[in-house]
Structures are given as C-alpha cells and as structure tokens.
C-alpha positions, 0 to 999 in steps of 0.5 A, a space after each residue: 422165526 416168529 412161527 417158531 417163537 409161537 411154539 417155543 418152550 419157554 418165555 426165554 425161548 420165545 424171546 431168543 427166537 423173536 430175537 433172531 427173527 429181528 436180526 433177520 429182518 434187519 439183514 434183509 434190509 442190508 441185502 435189498 441195499 446191495 440188490 439195488 446198488 447192483 441194479 438187480 432190483 429197482 429202487 421202488 421194488 427195494 423201497 416197497 420191500 424195505 417198508 414191509 420189513 421195517 414194519 415187521 421189525 417194529 412188530 417184532 420189537 414191540 413183541 420183545 419189549 411186551 414179552 420182557 415187560 411181562 417178566 418184571 411184573 
C-alpha cells in the first residue's frame, strides 16, 4: 500500500492509501499474537517481527500527519 501511495492520483488518495497501509500493519500485530499463542512461532520470532511492524507503523503515521498538516498550509 505504501508503494501504491507513492503513485497516488491526489493528496487525498495518498492519505487514504497510507491509511490502509496503517490498518494492514496493525493487523499484522494481531496475527503475530495469534501465531505466538498457538505456538506456530516463538515469542522471540514474534517480537522481532512486531518490532519491525511497529517501526513501520510509526513511519506511516508520521507520513499521514505530515501530509495532512501540509493540507492546512
């Protein structure tokens, strides 16, 4: 979704696609919890991936906020 946002047709489209990417990243955290609880992956594996997902989520949120603040200028 982030790649799609780069090729968006407008700023609103960009923000929308990043919003979807944000939701997908959050959903990844949910699935990691389930995989860990069912012992499909170890806690260490889950934590490593969750850390990366959290960092991506922060970057996506920051991009959305920056884009929205540019709208008001």
